[in-house]
C-alpha positions in Angstrom: 61.4 109.4 112.0 63.0 110.8 115.2 66.5 109.5 116.6 65.2 108.6 119.8 62.7 106.0 118.0 65.7 104.2 116.2 68.7 102.2 116.7 71.5 104.0 114.7 74.2 101.7 113.8 77.5 103.5 112.8 79.3 101.3 110.5 83.1 102.6 110.0 85.4 101.5 107.3 88.8 100.4 107.0 90.9 100.8 110.4 87.7 102.4 112.0 86.7 106.2 112.5 88.9 108.0 115.0 88.4 110.4 117.6 88.2 113.6 115.1 86.2 111.6 112.4 82.6 113.0 112.0 81.2 109.2 112.6 82.7 109.5 116.0 81.2 112.8 116.8 77.8 111.8 115.4 77.8 108.6 117.6 78.6 110.7 120.8 75.9 113.5 120.0 73.3 111.0 118.7 71.7 109.0 121.7 70.5 105.9 120.2 73.9 105.6 118.1 76.5 102.8 118.5 79.1 101.6 116.8 79.3 98.2 115.0 82.6 97.0 116.4 84.7 95.1 114.1 87.2 92.2 115.5 90.0 93.2 113.1 89.9 96.7 111.6 93.2 96.9 109.7 92.6 93.4 108.3 89.0 93.4 107.0 87.6 89.7 105.9 84.1 90.2 104.3 82.6 87.5 105.7 83.6 88.4 109.4 82.5 91.8 108.9 79.3 91.6 107.2 78.3 88.9 110.0 79.3 91.3 112.6 77.0 93.9 111.0 73.9 91.3 110.2 74.1 90.2 113.9 73.6 94.0 115.3 70.8 94.8 112.9 69.3 91.4 113.9 69.7 92.3 117.3 68.0 95.7 117.2 64.8 96.5 119.1 63.9 99.4 117.2 64.0 100.5 113.6 67.7 100.4 112.1 69.2 103.3 110.6 72.5 102.6 109.5 75.0 105.4 109.1 78.2 103.8 107.0 81.5 105.4 105.8 84.0 104.0 103.2 84.6 100.1 103.4 81.4 100.3 105.8 79.4 101.1 102.8 80.5 98.0 101.0 80.1 96.0 104.3 76.5 97.1 104.4 75.8 96.4 100.8 77.1 92.8 101.1 75.4 92.1 104.5 71.7 93.1 103.3 71.0 89.2 102.2 71.7 88.4 105.9 69.3 91.0 107.6 66.3 89.3 109.0 64.5 92.5 110.0 64.1 95.3 107.8 66.3 98.3 108.0 64.6 101.9 107.9 67.1 103.3 106.0 70.7 104.0 105.3 73.1 107.0 104.9 76.3 105.8 102.9 79.3 108.2 102.6 82.4 107.9 100.2 81.8 104.2 99.0 84.8 102.9 97.9 85.3 101.7 94.5 85.9 97.9 95.3 86.0 96.7 91.9 89.1 99.1 90.9 92.1 97.0 90.7 94.3 99.7 91.7 92.5 100.3 95.1 95.0 99.9 98.0 95.2 97.7 100.2 94.4 95.2 97.7 92.2 93.0 100.0 89.6 95.7 100.0 88.5 94.2 96.8 87.4 91.1 98.3 84.4 93.5 99.4 83.5 93.6 95.6 81.8 93.5 93.3 78.5 95.5 94.6 75.3 94.2 93.7 73.5 96.4 91.5 70.1 95.8 92.6 67.9 98.5 94.3 68.6 98.7 98.0 65.2 97.4 99.8 65.3 100.6 102.1 65.7 104.1 101.7 69.2 105.6 101.3 71.5 108.3 100.2 75.1 108.1 98.9 77.4 110.8 99.6 80.4 111.3 97.3 83.2 113.8 96.7 84.7 114.9 93.3 88.2 114.2 94.4 87.9 111.2 96.5 91.1 108.9 96.1 88.9 105.9 96.7 86.2 106.2 94.0 85.8 108.5 91.2 82.8 110.8 91.5 81.1 109.0 88.2 81.5 105.7 90.0 79.7 106.6 92.8 76.7 108.4 91.2 76.5 105.2 89.0 76.3 102.9 92.0 73.8 105.3 93.7 71.7 105.5 90.7 71.8 101.2 90.7 70.7 101.3 94.5 67.9 103.8 93.9 70.0 106.0 96.4 69.3 109.8 96.4 73.0 111.1 95.3 74.5 114.1 97.3 77.5 115.5 95.9 79.9 116.8 98.6 82.0 118.8 96.4 85.8 118.7 96.6 85.7 116.7 99.8 88.2 114.1 99.5 87.5 110.6 101.2 84.9 112.6 103.6 86.9 111.8 106.9 88.9 113.7 109.4 92.2 113.7 107.2 90.0 115.5 104.5 88.9 118.1 107.2 85.9 116.5 107.8 85.5 115.9 111.5 82.6 118.0 112.4 80.8 118.0 108.8 77.8 120.1 109.4 76.6 119.7 106.0 76.5 115.9 106.4 74.9 116.3 109.8 72.5 118.6 108.3 71.7 116.1 105.1 71.4 113.2 107.7 68.8 115.2 109.9 66.7 115.9 106.8 66.9 112.2 105.6 65.7 111.3 109.1 62.6 113.4 108.8 61.8 111.5 105.6 62.0 108.1 106.9 58.9 105.9 108.0 59.0 103.4 111.2 
């Protein structure tokens, strides 16, 4: 599948993705990409975030490919029952462990627990061995439950600008490879 034939929805997590974040860079480079804008980035409410994402998916005119990071991953997973049109695929990066009672801020747990059913579309989950928001074995386990291909990003922290992943060329190559495997 070619980028020009899709609606790529960028789904950031808690506090949004800043100007140096790989999601913001990808949004600028991918001609059909647009960010799903949440009304309140610093106080996420599951029902609001999932409805906003579902509205974006349901309004799309081309096949939808989702690129989510962190709490954006949880938003995608929780919004799936609200999608009225099929999603071609999802690239899910650094899912937080929303079932972990030590996660901070605490209200992120309201996005859990994750359903463990296979996702109704092809997906990749990328995780890191030193992500402070999710242990590697937890990320691997949820990826397996969802039927997702798991990509181990190494010691990449939370795979964000603060961890040194502004451009993230390896992610860009993995996403390009993923796109070639999707069917419209």
